[in-house]
mmJSON file of the N, C-alpha and C atoms, coordinates in Angstrom:
{"data_MODEL":{"atom_site":{
"group_PDB":["ATOM","ATOM","ATOM","ATOM","ATOM","ATOM","ATOM","ATOM","ATOM","ATOM","ATOM","ATOM","ATOM","ATOM","ATOM","ATOM","ATOM","ATOM","ATOM","ATOM","ATOM","ATOM","ATOM","ATOM","ATOM","ATOM","ATOM","ATOM","ATOM","ATOM","ATOM","ATOM","ATOM","ATOM","ATOM","ATOM","ATOM","ATOM","ATOM","ATOM","ATOM","ATOM","ATOM","ATOM","ATOM","ATOM","ATOM","ATOM","ATOM","ATOM","ATOM","ATOM","ATOM","ATOM","ATOM","ATOM","ATOM","ATOM","ATOM","ATOM","ATOM","ATOM","ATOM","ATOM","ATOM","ATOM","ATOM","ATOM","ATOM","ATOM","ATOM","ATOM","ATOM","ATOM","ATOM","ATOM","ATOM","ATOM","ATOM","ATOM","ATOM","ATOM","ATOM","ATOM","ATOM","ATOM","ATOM","ATOM","ATOM","ATOM","ATOM","ATOM","ATOM","ATOM","ATOM","ATOM","ATOM","ATOM","ATOM","ATOM","ATOM","ATOM","ATOM","ATOM","ATOM","ATOM","ATOM","ATOM","ATOM","ATOM","ATOM","ATOM","ATOM","ATOM","ATOM","ATOM","ATOM","ATOM","ATOM","ATOM","ATOM","ATOM","ATOM","ATOM","ATOM","ATOM","ATOM","ATOM","ATOM","ATOM","ATOM","ATOM","ATOM","ATOM","ATOM","ATOM","ATOM","ATOM","ATOM","ATOM","ATOM","ATOM","ATOM","ATOM","ATOM","ATOM","ATOM","ATOM","ATOM","ATOM","ATOM","ATOM","ATOM","ATOM","ATOM","ATOM","ATOM","ATOM","ATOM","ATOM","ATOM","ATOM","ATOM","ATOM","ATOM","ATOM","ATOM","ATOM","ATOM","ATOM","ATOM","ATOM","ATOM","ATOM","ATOM","ATOM","ATOM","ATOM","ATOM","ATOM","ATOM","ATOM","ATOM","ATOM","ATOM","ATOM","ATOM","ATOM","ATOM","ATOM","ATOM","ATOM","ATOM","ATOM","ATOM","ATOM","ATOM","ATOM","ATOM","ATOM","ATOM","ATOM","ATOM","ATOM","ATOM","ATOM","ATOM","ATOM","ATOM","ATOM","ATOM","ATOM","ATOM","ATOM","ATOM","ATOM","ATOM","ATOM","ATOM"],
"id":[1,2,3,4,5,6,7,8,9,10,11,12,13,14,15,16,17,18,19,20,21,22,23,24,25,26,27,28,29,30,31,32,33,34,35,36,37,38,39,40,41,42,43,44,45,46,47,48,49,50,51,52,53,54,55,56,57,58,59,60,61,62,63,64,65,66,67,68,69,70,71,72,73,74,75,76,77,78,79,80,81,82,83,84,85,86,87,88,89,90,91,92,93,94,95,96,97,98,99,100,101,102,103,104,105,106,107,108,109,110,111,112,113,114,115,116,117,118,119,120,121,122,123,124,125,126,127,128,129,130,131,132,133,134,135,136,137,138,139,140,141,142,143,144,145,146,147,148,149,150,151,152,153,154,155,156,157,158,159,160,161,162,163,164,165,166,167,168,169,170,171,172,173,174,175,176,177,178,179,180,181,182,183,184,185,186,187,188,189,190,191,192,193,194,195,196,197,198,199,200,201,202,203,204,205,206,207,208,209,210,211,212,213,214,215,216,217,218,219],
"type_symbol":["N","C","C","N","C","C","N","C","C","N","C","C","N","C","C","N","C","C","N","C","C","N","C","C","N","C","C","N","C","C","N","C","C","N","C","C","N","C","C","N","C","C","N","C","C","N","C","C","N","C","C","N","C","C","N","C","C","N","C","C","N","C","C","N","C","C","N","C","C","N","C","C","N","C","C","N","C","C","N","C","C","N","C","C","N","C","C","N","C","C","N","C","C","N","C","C","N","C","C","N","C","C","N","C","C","N","C","C","N","C","C","N","C","C","N","C","C","N","C","C","N","C","C","N","C","C","N","C","C","N","C","C","N","C","C","N","C","C","N","C","C","N","C","C","N","C","C","N","C","C","N","C","C","N","C","C","N","C","C","N","C","C","N","C","C","N","C","C","N","C","C","N","C","C","N","C","C","N","C","C","N","C","C","N","C","C","N","C","C","N","C","C","N","C","C","N","C","C","N","C","C","N","C","C","N","C","C","N","C","C","N","C","C","N","C","C","N","C","C"],
"label_atom_id":["N","CA","C","N","CA","C","N","CA","C","N","CA","C","N","CA","C","N","CA","C","N","CA","C","N","CA","C","N","CA","C","N","CA","C","N","CA","C","N","CA","C","N","CA","C","N","CA","C","N","CA","C","N","CA","C","N","CA","C","N","CA","C","N","CA","C","N","CA","C","N","CA","C","N","CA","C","N","CA","C","N","CA","C","N","CA","C","N","CA","C","N","CA","C","N","CA","C","N","CA","C","N","CA","C","N","CA","C","N","CA","C","N","CA","C","N","CA","C","N","CA","C","N","CA","C","N","CA","C","N","CA","C","N","CA","C","N","CA","C","N","CA","C","N","CA","C","N","CA","C","N","CA","C","N","CA","C","N","CA","C","N","CA","C","N","CA","C","N","CA","C","N","CA","C","N","CA","C","N","CA","C","N","CA","C","N","CA","C","N","CA","C","N","CA","C","N","CA","C","N","CA","C","N","CA","C","N","CA","C","N","CA","C","N","CA","C","N","CA","C","N","CA","C","N","CA","C","N","CA","C","N","CA","C","N","CA","C","N","CA","C","N","CA","C","N","CA","C","N","CA","C","N","CA","C"],
"label_alt_id":[null,null,null,null,null,null,null,null,null,null,null,null,null,null,null,null,null,null,null,null,null,null,null,null,null,null,null,null,null,null,null,null,null,null,null,null,null,null,null,null,null,null,null,null,null,null,null,null,null,null,null,null,null,null,null,null,null,null,null,null,null,null,null,null,null,null,null,null,null,null,null,null,null,null,null,null,null,null,null,null,null,null,null,null,null,null,null,null,null,null,null,null,null,null,null,null,null,null,null,null,null,null,null,null,null,null,null,null,null,null,null,null,null,null,null,null,null,null,null,null,null,null,null,null,null,null,null,null,null,null,null,null,null,null,null,null,null,null,null,null,null,null,null,null,null,null,null,null,null,null,null,null,null,null,null,null,null,null,null,null,null,null,null,null,null,null,null,null,null,null,null,null,null,null,null,null,null,null,null,null,null,null,null,null,null,null,null,null,null,null,null,null,null,null,null,null,null,null,null,null,null,null,null,null,null,null,null,null,null,null,null,null,null,null,null,null,null,null,null],
"label_comp_id":["MET","MET","MET","LYS","LYS","LYS","TYR","TYR","TYR","ARG","ARG","ARG","ALA","ALA","ALA","GLU","GLU","GLU","ALA","ALA","ALA","ALA","ALA","ALA","SER","SER","SER","THR","THR","THR","ASP","ASP","ASP","LYS","LYS","LYS","ILE","ILE","ILE","SER","SER","SER","TYR","TYR","TYR","TYR","TYR","TYR","THR","THR","THR","GLN","GLN","GLN","ILE","ILE","ILE","PHE","PHE","PHE","ALA","ALA","ALA","GLN","GLN","GLN","GLN","GLN","GLN","MET","MET","MET","SER","SER","SER","ALA","ALA","ALA","GLU","GLU","GLU","GLN","GLN","GLN","LYS","LYS","LYS","ILE","ILE","ILE","GLN","GLN","GLN","ALA","ALA","ALA","GLY","GLY","GLY","LYS","LYS","LYS","ALA","ALA","ALA","ALA","ALA","ALA","GLY","GLY","GLY","VAL","VAL","VAL","ALA","ALA","ALA","ASP","ASP","ASP","ARG","ARG","ARG","MET","MET","MET","ALA","ALA","ALA","GLU","GLU","GLU","ILE","ILE","ILE","GLN","GLN","GLN","LEU","LEU","LEU","ALA","ALA","ALA","VAL","VAL","VAL","ALA","ALA","ALA","LEU","LEU","LEU","LYS","LYS","LYS","GLN","GLN","GLN","MET","MET","MET","LYS","LYS","LYS","ASP","ASP","ASP","ALA","ALA","ALA","TYR","TYR","TYR","GLU","GLU","GLU","ARG","ARG","ARG","PRO","PRO","PRO","GLU","GLU","GLU","VAL","VAL","VAL","MET","MET","MET","PHE","PHE","PHE","SER","SER","SER","LEU","LEU","LEU","CYS","CYS","CYS","ILE","ILE","ILE","VAL","VAL","VAL","ARG","ARG","ARG","LEU","LEU","LEU","ILE","ILE","ILE"],
"label_asym_id":["A","A","A","A","A","A","A","A","A","A","A","A","A","A","A","A","A","A","A","A","A","A","A","A","A","A","A","A","A","A","A","A","A","A","A","A","A","A","A","A","A","A","A","A","A","A","A","A","A","A","A","A","A","A","A","A","A","A","A","A","A","A","A","A","A","A","A","A","A","A","A","A","A","A","A","A","A","A","A","A","A","A","A","A","A","A","A","A","A","A","A","A","A","A","A","A","A","A","A","A","A","A","A","A","A","A","A","A","A","A","A","A","A","A","A","A","A","A","A","A","A","A","A","A","A","A","A","A","A","A","A","A","A","A","A","A","A","A","A","A","A","A","A","A","A","A","A","A","A","A","A","A","A","A","A","A","A","A","A","A","A","A","A","A","A","A","A","A","A","A","A","A","A","A","A","A","A","A","A","A","A","A","A","A","A","A","A","A","A","A","A","A","A","A","A","A","A","A","A","A","A","A","A","A","A","A","A","A","A","A","A","A","A","A","A","A","A","A","A"],
"label_entity_id":["1","1","1","1","1","1","1","1","1","1","1","1","1","1","1","1","1","1","1","1","1","1","1","1","1","1","1","1","1","1","1","1","1","1","1","1","1","1","1","1","1","1","1","1","1","1","1","1","1","1","1","1","1","1","1","1","1","1","1","1","1","1","1","1","1","1","1","1","1","1","1","1","1","1","1","1","1","1","1","1","1","1","1","1","1","1","1","1","1","1","1","1","1","1","1","1","1","1","1","1","1","1","1","1","1","1","1","1","1","1","1","1","1","1","1","1","1","1","1","1","1","1","1","1","1","1","1","1","1","1","1","1","1","1","1","1","1","1","1","1","1","1","1","1","1","1","1","1","1","1","1","1","1","1","1","1","1","1","1","1","1","1","1","1","1","1","1","1","1","1","1","1","1","1","1","1","1","1","1","1","1","1","1","1","1","1","1","1","1","1","1","1","1","1","1","1","1","1","1","1","1","1","1","1","1","1","1","1","1","1","1","1","1","1","1","1","1","1","1"],
"label_seq_id":[1,1,1,2,2,2,3,3,3,4,4,4,5,5,5,6,6,6,7,7,7,8,8,8,9,9,9,10,10,10,11,11,11,12,12,12,13,13,13,14,14,14,15,15,15,16,16,16,17,17,17,18,18,18,19,19,19,20,20,20,21,21,21,22,22,22,23,23,23,24,24,24,25,25,25,26,26,26,27,27,27,28,28,28,29,29,29,30,30,30,31,31,31,32,32,32,33,33,33,34,34,34,35,35,35,36,36,36,37,37,37,38,38,38,39,39,39,40,40,40,41,41,41,42,42,42,43,43,43,44,44,44,45,45,45,46,46,46,47,47,47,48,48,48,49,49,49,50,50,50,51,51,51,52,52,52,53,53,53,54,54,54,55,55,55,56,56,56,57,57,57,58,58,58,59,59,59,60,60,60,61,61,61,62,62,62,63,63,63,64,64,64,65,65,65,66,66,66,67,67,67,68,68,68,69,69,69,70,70,70,71,71,71,72,72,72,73,73,73],
"pdbx_PDB_ins_code":[null,null,null,null,null,null,null,null,null,null,null,null,null,null,null,null,null,null,null,null,null,null,null,null,null,null,null,null,null,null,null,null,null,null,null,null,null,null,null,null,null,null,null,null,null,null,null,null,null,null,null,null,null,null,null,null,null,null,null,null,null,null,null,null,null,null,null,null,null,null,null,null,null,null,null,null,null,null,null,null,null,null,null,null,null,null,null,null,null,null,null,null,null,null,null,null,null,null,null,null,null,null,null,null,null,null,null,null,null,null,null,null,null,null,null,null,null,null,null,null,null,null,null,null,null,null,null,null,null,null,null,null,null,null,null,null,null,null,null,null,null,null,null,null,null,null,null,null,null,null,null,null,null,null,null,null,null,null,null,null,null,null,null,null,null,null,null,null,null,null,null,null,null,null,null,null,null,null,null,null,null,null,null,null,null,null,null,null,null,null,null,null,null,null,null,null,null,null,null,null,null,null,null,null,null,null,null,null,null,null,null,null,null,null,null,null,null,null,null],
"Cartn_x":[140.336,139.194,138.1,138.586,137.691,137.12,137.746,137.247,136.055,136.202,135.086,133.989,134.109,132.854,132.151,133.051,132.376,131.6,132.255,131.604,130.272,130.211,128.879,127.953,128.197,127.3,126.79,127.697,127.282,126.405,126.657,125.789,124.439,124.249,122.954,122.249,122.961,122.215,121.789,122.456,122.16,120.994,120.925,119.726,118.493,118.606,117.45,116.934,117.86,117.5,116.813,117.32,116.694,115.156,115.068,113.548,112.822,113.288,112.469,112.192,113.051,112.793,111.641,111.622,110.6,109.244,109.258,107.989,107.444,108.331,107.909,107.359,108.046,107.587,106.192,106.024,104.741,103.633,103.903,102.842,102.516,103.441,103.213,102.424,102.681,101.846,100.464,100.263,98.814,98.179,98.687,98.053,97.739,98.655,98.389,97.16,97.199,96.028,94.763,94.841,93.542,93.002,93.935,93.473,92.919,93.377,92.945,91.588,91.382,90.28,90.478,91.85,92.292,93.083,92.736,93.575,94.753,95.937,97.08,97.509,97.046,97.429,98.871,99.603,101.077,101.822,101.362,101.771,101.482,100.271,99.837,100.7,100.911,102.024,103.352,103.799,105.125,105.298,104.2,104.201,104.237,103.384,103.33,104.647,105.342,106.721,107.729,107.568,108.624,108.405,107.177,106.828,107.331,107.182,107.544,109.155,109.775,111.264,111.798,111.167,111.615,111.391,110.125,109.888,110.853,111.304,112.196,113.573,113.863,115.222,115.429,114.359,114.402,114.408,113.623,113.473,114.542,115.239,116.226,117.325,118.12,119.282,120.209,120.465,121.473,120.906,119.745,119.253,119.5,119.002,118.971,120.446,121.452,122.749,123.374,122.816,123.258,122.696,121.321,120.76,121.422,121.817,122.579,123.814,124.581,125.837,125.537,124.429,124.07,123.759,122.969,122.588,123.76,124.816,126.074,126.903,126.759,127.671,127.121],
"Cartn_y":[204.354,204.779,203.52,202.463,201.247,200.966,201.115,200.846,201.855,203.041,204.041,203.652,203.199,202.703,201.538,200.64,199.482,199.903,200.828,201.164,201.901,202.742,203.395,202.321,201.338,200.246,199.442,199.239,198.555,199.488,200.817,201.766,201.777,201.733,201.725,200.531,199.435,198.091,198.17,198.599,198.634,199.678,200.703,201.668,200.971,200.478,199.68,198.506,197.849,196.736,197.406,198.449,199.033,199.421,200.036,200.383,199.326,198.104,196.988,196.335,196.26,195.713,196.504,197.838,198.683,198.352,198.083,197.886,196.56,195.502,194.144,194.222,194.967,194.966,195.531,196.697,197.319,196.457,195.722,194.904,193.758,193.2,192.053,192.594,193.884,194.51,194.814,195.187,195.331,194.07,192.931,191.888,191.282,191.441,190.96,191.826,192.984,193.921,193.478,193.059,192.715,191.373,190.429,189.09,189.373,190.374,190.64,191.529,192.089,192.928,194.401,194.741,196.061,196.698,197.871,198.741,199.371,199.16,199.704,200.994,202.174,203.327,203.697,203.38,203.645,202.657,201.363,200.535,201.043,201.603,202.126,203.362,204.072,205.358,204.78,203.876,203.239,202.747,202.004,201.383,202.464,203.56,204.696,205.444,205.545,206.259,205.202,203.935,203.049,203.015,203.122,203.052,204.248,205.47,206.789,206.832,206.228,206.213,205.342,204.212,203.397,204.008,204.598,205.266,206.435,207.242,208.383,207.863,206.754,206.165,205.618,205.061,204.552,205.719,206.626,207.787,208.849,209.066,209.86,209.322,208.427,207.769,208.676,209.955,210.703,211.369,211.654,212.129,210.872,209.699,208.585,208.442,208.629,208.222,209.372,210.527,211.657,211.35,210.844,210.374,209.334,208.408,207.205,207.608,208.652,209.056,209.857,210.619,211.282,210.246,209.284,208.238,207.551,207.331,206.605,207.382,208.605,209.574,209.706],
"Cartn_z":[44.011,43.346,43.431,43.157,42.999,44.441,45.462,46.719,47.083,46.619,46.91,46.172,44.924,44.151,44.765,45.3,45.939,47.208,47.921,49.153,48.844,47.799,47.39,46.913,46.281,45.969,47.175,48.171,49.407,50.218,50.232,50.881,50.273,48.972,48.333,48.63,48.635,49.023,50.338,51.278,52.751,52.824,52.127,52.265,51.79,50.569,50.033,50.99,51.473,52.416,53.71,54.153,55.365,55.014,53.945,53.532,53.347,52.696,52.452,53.766,54.745,56.129,56.717,56.664,57.22,56.592,55.325,54.558,54.984,54.952,55.365,56.787,57.712,59.137,59.265,58.408,58.547,57.89,56.893,56.306,57.154,57.921,58.922,60.104,60.61,61.624,61.198,59.91,59.324,59.34,58.815,58.782,60.046,61.093,62.385,63.009,62.8,63.242,62.547,61.321,60.597,61.2,61.571,61.97,63.404,64.21,65.691,65.476,64.324,64.184,64.563,64.752,65.147,64.151,63.813,62.859,63.629,62.904,63.41,62.55,62.975,62.035,62.055,63.052,62.872,61.952,61.851,60.823,59.529,59.311,58.022,57.598,58.478,58.355,57.957,58.706,58.469,57.099,56.606,55.289,54.19,54.47,53.515,53.327,54.524,54.43,53.741,54.022,53.412,51.958,51.463,49.974,49.39,49.967,49.502,49.365,50.5,50.501,49.165,49.075,48.074,46.646,46.425,45.221,44.911,45.965,45.939,45.551,46.199,46.011,44.628,44.111,42.621,41.636,41.911,40.91,41.011,42.179,42.313,43.033,42.61,43.206,43.78,43.135,43.694,45.025,45.25,46.403,47.499,47.164,47.899,48.443,47.7,48.098,49.08,48.787,49.801,51.17,51.237,52.514,53.092,52.374,52.842,53.53,52.947,53.571,54.931,54.998,56.201,57.232,56.913,57.941,58.409,57.701,58.151,59.034,59.007,59.828,61.269],
"occupancy":[1.0,1.0,1.0,1.0,1.0,1.0,1.0,1.0,1.0,1.0,1.0,1.0,1.0,1.0,1.0,1.0,1.0,1.0,1.0,1.0,1.0,1.0,1.0,1.0,1.0,1.0,1.0,1.0,1.0,1.0,1.0,1.0,1.0,1.0,1.0,1.0,1.0,1.0,1.0,1.0,1.0,1.0,1.0,1.0,1.0,1.0,1.0,1.0,1.0,1.0,1.0,1.0,1.0,1.0,1.0,1.0,1.0,1.0,1.0,1.0,1.0,1.0,1.0,1.0,1.0,1.0,1.0,1.0,1.0,1.0,1.0,1.0,1.0,1.0,1.0,1.0,1.0,1.0,1.0,1.0,1.0,1.0,1.0,1.0,1.0,1.0,1.0,1.0,1.0,1.0,1.0,1.0,1.0,1.0,1.0,1.0,1.0,1.0,1.0,1.0,1.0,1.0,1.0,1.0,1.0,1.0,1.0,1.0,1.0,1.0,1.0,1.0,1.0,1.0,1.0,1.0,1.0,1.0,1.0,1.0,1.0,1.0,1.0,1.0,1.0,1.0,1.0,1.0,1.0,1.0,1.0,1.0,1.0,1.0,1.0,1.0,1.0,1.0,1.0,1.0,1.0,1.0,1.0,1.0,1.0,1.0,1.0,1.0,1.0,1.0,1.0,1.0,1.0,1.0,1.0,1.0,1.0,1.0,1.0,1.0,1.0,1.0,1.0,1.0,1.0,1.0,1.0,1.0,1.0,1.0,1.0,1.0,1.0,1.0,1.0,1.0,1.0,1.0,1.0,1.0,1.0,1.0,1.0,1.0,1.0,1.0,1.0,1.0,1.0,1.0,1.0,1.0,1.0,1.0,1.0,1.0,1.0,1.0,1.0,1.0,1.0,1.0,1.0,1.0,1.0,1.0,1.0,1.0,1.0,1.0,1.0,1.0,1.0,1.0,1.0,1.0,1.0,1.0,1.0],
"B_iso_or_equiv":[0.0,0.0,0.0,0.0,0.0,0.0,0.0,0.0,0.0,0.0,0.0,0.0,0.0,0.0,0.0,0.0,0.0,0.0,0.0,0.0,0.0,0.0,0.0,0.0,0.0,0.0,0.0,0.0,0.0,0.0,0.0,0.0,0.0,0.0,0.0,0.0,0.0,0.0,0.0,0.0,0.0,0.0,0.0,0.0,0.0,0.0,0.0,0.0,0.0,0.0,0.0,0.0,0.0,0.0,0.0,0.0,0.0,0.0,0.0,0.0,0.0,0.0,0.0,0.0,0.0,0.0,0.0,0.0,0.0,0.0,0.0,0.0,0.0,0.0,0.0,0.0,0.0,0.0,0.0,0.0,0.0,0.0,0.0,0.0,0.0,0.0,0.0,0.0,0.0,0.0,0.0,0.0,0.0,0.0,0.0,0.0,0.0,0.0,0.0,0.0,0.0,0.0,0.0,0.0,0.0,0.0,0.0,0.0,0.0,0.0,0.0,0.0,0.0,0.0,0.0,0.0,0.0,0.0,0.0,0.0,0.0,0.0,0.0,0.0,0.0,0.0,0.0,0.0,0.0,0.0,0.0,0.0,0.0,0.0,0.0,0.0,0.0,0.0,0.0,0.0,0.0,0.0,0.0,0.0,0.0,0.0,0.0,0.0,0.0,0.0,0.0,0.0,0.0,0.0,0.0,0.0,0.0,0.0,0.0,0.0,0.0,0.0,0.0,0.0,0.0,0.0,0.0,0.0,0.0,0.0,0.0,0.0,0.0,0.0,0.0,0.0,0.0,0.0,0.0,0.0,0.0,0.0,0.0,0.0,0.0,0.0,0.0,0.0,0.0,0.0,0.0,0.0,0.0,0.0,0.0,0.0,0.0,0.0,0.0,0.0,0.0,0.0,0.0,0.0,0.0,0.0,0.0,0.0,0.0,0.0,0.0,0.0,0.0,0.0,0.0,0.0,0.0,0.0,0.0],
"pdbx_formal_charge":[null,null,null,null,null,null,null,null,null,null,null,null,null,null,null,null,null,null,null,null,null,null,null,null,null,null,null,null,null,null,null,null,null,null,null,null,null,null,null,null,null,null,null,null,null,null,null,null,null,null,null,null,null,null,null,null,null,null,null,null,null,null,null,null,null,null,null,null,null,null,null,null,null,null,null,null,null,null,null,null,null,null,null,null,null,null,null,null,null,null,null,null,null,null,null,null,null,null,null,null,null,null,null,null,null,null,null,null,null,null,null,null,null,null,null,null,null,null,null,null,null,null,null,null,null,null,null,null,null,null,null,null,null,null,null,null,null,null,null,null,null,null,null,null,null,null,null,null,null,null,null,null,null,null,null,null,null,null,null,null,null,null,null,null,null,null,null,null,null,null,null,null,null,null,null,null,null,null,null,null,null,null,null,null,null,null,null,null,null,null,null,null,null,null,null,null,null,null,null,null,null,null,null,null,null,null,null,null,null,null,null,null,null,null,null,null,null,null,null],
"auth_seq_id":[1,1,1,2,2,2,3,3,3,4,4,4,5,5,5,6,6,6,7,7,7,8,8,8,9,9,9,10,10,10,11,11,11,12,12,12,13,13,13,14,14,14,15,15,15,16,16,16,17,17,17,18,18,18,19,19,19,20,20,20,21,21,21,22,22,22,23,23,23,24,24,24,25,25,25,26,26,26,27,27,27,28,28,28,29,29,29,30,30,30,31,31,31,32,32,32,33,33,33,34,34,34,35,35,35,36,36,36,37,37,37,38,38,38,39,39,39,40,40,40,41,41,41,42,42,42,43,43,43,44,44,44,45,45,45,46,46,46,47,47,47,48,48,48,49,49,49,50,50,50,51,51,51,52,52,52,53,53,53,54,54,54,55,55,55,56,56,56,57,57,57,58,58,58,59,59,59,60,60,60,61,61,61,62,62,62,63,63,63,64,64,64,65,65,65,66,66,66,67,67,67,68,68,68,69,69,69,70,70,70,71,71,71,72,72,72,73,73,73],
"auth_comp_id":["MET","MET","MET","LYS","LYS","LYS","TYR","TYR","TYR","ARG","ARG","ARG","ALA","ALA","ALA","GLU","GLU","GLU","ALA","ALA","ALA","ALA","ALA","ALA","SER","SER","SER","THR","THR","THR","ASP","ASP","ASP","LYS","LYS","LYS","ILE","ILE","ILE","SER","SER","SER","TYR","TYR","TYR","TYR","TYR","TYR","THR","THR","THR","GLN","GLN","GLN","ILE","ILE","ILE","PHE","PHE","PHE","ALA","ALA","ALA","GLN","GLN","GLN","GLN","GLN","GLN","MET","MET","MET","SER","SER","SER","ALA","ALA","ALA","GLU","GLU","GLU","GLN","GLN","GLN","LYS","LYS","LYS","ILE","ILE","ILE","GLN","GLN","GLN","ALA","ALA","ALA","GLY","GLY","GLY","LYS","LYS","LYS","ALA","ALA","ALA","ALA","ALA","ALA","GLY","GLY","GLY","VAL","VAL","VAL","ALA","ALA","ALA","ASP","ASP","ASP","ARG","ARG","ARG","MET","MET","MET","ALA","ALA","ALA","GLU","GLU","GLU","ILE","ILE","ILE","GLN","GLN","GLN","LEU","LEU","LEU","ALA","ALA","ALA","VAL","VAL","VAL","ALA","ALA","ALA","LEU","LEU","LEU","LYS","LYS","LYS","GLN","GLN","GLN","MET","MET","MET","LYS","LYS","LYS","ASP","ASP","ASP","ALA","ALA","ALA","TYR","TYR","TYR","GLU","GLU","GLU","ARG","ARG","ARG","PRO","PRO","PRO","GLU","GLU","GLU","VAL","VAL","VAL","MET","MET","MET","PHE","PHE","PHE","SER","SER","SER","LEU","LEU","LEU","CYS","CYS","CYS","ILE","ILE","ILE","VAL","VAL","VAL","ARG","ARG","ARG","LEU","LEU","LEU","ILE","ILE","ILE"],
"auth_asym_id":["A","A","A","A","A","A","A","A","A","A","A","A","A","A","A","A","A","A","A","A","A","A","A","A","A","A","A","A","A","A","A","A","A","A","A","A","A","A","A","A","A","A","A","A","A","A","A","A","A","A","A","A","A","A","A","A","A","A","A","A","A","A","A","A","A","A","A","A","A","A","A","A","A","A","A","A","A","A","A","A","A","A","A","A","A","A","A","A","A","A","A","A","A","A","A","A","A","A","A","A","A","A","A","A","A","A","A","A","A","A","A","A","A","A","A","A","A","A","A","A","A","A","A","A","A","A","A","A","A","A","A","A","A","A","A","A","A","A","A","A","A","A","A","A","A","A","A","A","A","A","A","A","A","A","A","A","A","A","A","A","A","A","A","A","A","A","A","A","A","A","A","A","A","A","A","A","A","A","A","A","A","A","A","A","A","A","A","A","A","A","A","A","A","A","A","A","A","A","A","A","A","A","A","A","A","A","A","A","A","A","A","A","A","A","A","A","A","A","A"],
"auth_atom_id":["N","CA","C","N","CA","C","N","CA","C","N","CA","C","N","CA","C","N","CA","C","N","CA","C","N","CA","C","N","CA","C","N","CA","C","N","CA","C","N","CA","C","N","CA","C","N","CA","C","N","CA","C","N","CA","C","N","CA","C","N","CA","C","N","CA","C","N","CA","C","N","CA","C","N","CA","C","N","CA","C","N","CA","C","N","CA","C","N","CA","C","N","CA","C","N","CA","C","N","CA","C","N","CA","C","N","CA","C","N","CA","C","N","CA","C","N","CA","C","N","CA","C","N","CA","C","N","CA","C","N","CA","C","N","CA","C","N","CA","C","N","CA","C","N","CA","C","N","CA","C","N","CA","C","N","CA","C","N","CA","C","N","CA","C","N","CA","C","N","CA","C","N","CA","C","N","CA","C","N","CA","C","N","CA","C","N","CA","C","N","CA","C","N","CA","C","N","CA","C","N","CA","C","N","CA","C","N","CA","C","N","CA","C","N","CA","C","N","CA","C","N","CA","C","N","CA","C","N","CA","C","N","CA","C","N","CA","C","N","CA","C","N","CA","C","N","CA","C","N","CA","C","N","CA","C"],
"pdbx_PDB_model_num":[1,1,1,1,1,1,1,1,1,1,1,1,1,1,1,1,1,1,1,1,1,1,1,1,1,1,1,1,1,1,1,1,1,1,1,1,1,1,1,1,1,1,1,1,1,1,1,1,1,1,1,1,1,1,1,1,1,1,1,1,1,1,1,1,1,1,1,1,1,1,1,1,1,1,1,1,1,1,1,1,1,1,1,1,1,1,1,1,1,1,1,1,1,1,1,1,1,1,1,1,1,1,1,1,1,1,1,1,1,1,1,1,1,1,1,1,1,1,1,1,1,1,1,1,1,1,1,1,1,1,1,1,1,1,1,1,1,1,1,1,1,1,1,1,1,1,1,1,1,1,1,1,1,1,1,1,1,1,1,1,1,1,1,1,1,1,1,1,1,1,1,1,1,1,1,1,1,1,1,1,1,1,1,1,1,1,1,1,1,1,1,1,1,1,1,1,1,1,1,1,1,1,1,1,1,1,1,1,1,1,1,1,1,1,1,1,1,1,1]
}}}
């Protein structure tokens, strides 16, 4: 049983890390676009989705964990 609990914790950390990486990537693309004077709408959408996923994962961890399991399969 302990192994299962540790795996769940690792899955959650992995999921949060994936969302955070998407968020950071989008922020970098947006900054690069601003420096070049070009708006990157796809990066803005990517950032909005990542922020929503992080909010959902924080507010409803039971849903986040079920999504994490689906992604791993």
